[in-house]
N, C-alpha and C positions, 0 to 999 in steps of 0.2 A: 716545313722545309722539304723539298723534294729529294728523292734518293740520289740524284746526280749531284746536287749541292752537298748532301751529307757525305757522299763518297769523296768529293773534292776536299771537304774539310778534314775528313778522317785521314786522308793521305796528303794533306796540304804541305807538310814538311818536306815533301819530295822536291818541290820547286825552290825551296829556300836555301838549299845547300847546307843546312844545319840539321842533320838527321837526329841529333841528340835532343832537340827541343820538340816535344809533342805538339801537334796542332790542336786547335780549339776543341775538336770533337773527340780527340783521342782519350781523354780521361773524363770529360764532363758530360758527354751525351749518354743518357741512361741506356739507350738501345745498343750502343757500342759496348758499354761496360757490362751489361747484363746479358744481352742476346747477340744474335748473329743474323744480319740481314744479307742473304745471298746476293741480291741484286746490287745492293750498296757495295758489298765487298768486290764484286766483279767490276763495277765501275772504277773502283780504286785500283784493282789489279791491272786493268787495261791502261790506266794512267801510269802505273808503275812500269809496265812492260815498255811503253813508249819512252819513259824517262830513262830506263836502263839502257835502251838502245842508243839514246842520245848521249849519255855520259860515257858509254863504252866507246862510241865512235870519236868522241872528243878527248878520250883518254883521261877522263876526270872521274874515275870510279870512286874516289874518296868522297865525293858528294853524296853517295848512297851507302857509304860504309856501314852506317848504323842499321841498315836494312838487310845486310848481306851476312850470311854465316861465313866463318873463316874459310871453309872449303870453297864456297861459291866465289868469294872474293879472290882467292888464289887462282882458281880456274879462269876467272874472267881476266885477271891480269895476264896470265900466261897466254890467253887467246888473243890478246891485242896485237894487231899487225904492226910491224916496224914503221910503216909509213902512214902517219895519221891522216894524210890527205886522201888516201885510198880507202880509209876506214869509214868515211862519212856514210852514215846510214839514215835513211828516211823511212819512217813507218807510214805506209800508204793506207792500210786497212788492218785492223786487228779485231778478231772475234775471240771472246773468252767464254769458256764454259766450265762451271763447277763440276768436278769429277767426284770428289770425295771430301767429306768433313768428318773428323773424328777427334775424340779426346783421348789422350794417352800420356801418362806420366806427368800430369799437371799442366799439359800444354794442349792447345787446340791446333790441329793440323788440317790444312786445306790444300787440296790439289786442284790446280787450274790448268785446263787444256787451252792452249793458244793456237789459233790458225791465223797467220798474219802474212800480208803482202808487204815486202820491203823493197827498197832500192838502195844500191850501194854504189859508191864511187863519187868522184868530184861533181859530176853532173847527173848522177842518178842513172847512169847507163846500164847498170847491172840489176835488173829486177829478179827477185827470187821469193820463194815461199818458205815460211818457217812453220813447222808443226812441232810443238814442244809442250811438255807438261812440267809445270813449276810447282814445287812444294813449299808452302809457307807455314810458319808456326808462330804462335805467341803464347806467353805464359798466361794461364787462365786467371790468376789472381793479381796480375800486374796492374797497377793503377793507370799506366799510360797506354797499355794495349797495343804496343808497336808490333807490327808483323815483321818477321824476318824471312827472307828467301833462303831456304835450307838446301834446295837441290834443284838442278835443271836437268830434265830428262829429254834428250833429243829423240824425236820419233821419226823413224825412216818412213818415207812415202814413195 
């Protein structure tokens, strides 16, 4: 299985709308359960970034609720614009880079830097760049190994 397919399986529950159910690789793949593959993680992180933009613009954040800390969920809800039609966001290009990985308090913490080109608006008339660092964590001994988005750090450019 190539790393792209493994990442898709690891984060497969993102497209299902049912974040409570782990995907096939979340608990059964020995590499996911025992080790950490940075390339695989980054592929999944890019998929998650795109999915997050999609559900945010469609005002359906509950689809990813199982992957969001309470703080991130509340911040994302507060940031939703009143007019959903204007909120339509399309990810044109996303680059992700692993900044840090550490173990602390029985959790694995991973920081990912995103540099993305997006378009906003009904017909994508508002292009813009996003540079941000997202912090993910998961419980080290958890059987399902689900990653949670703990914090979004905006980076000024």
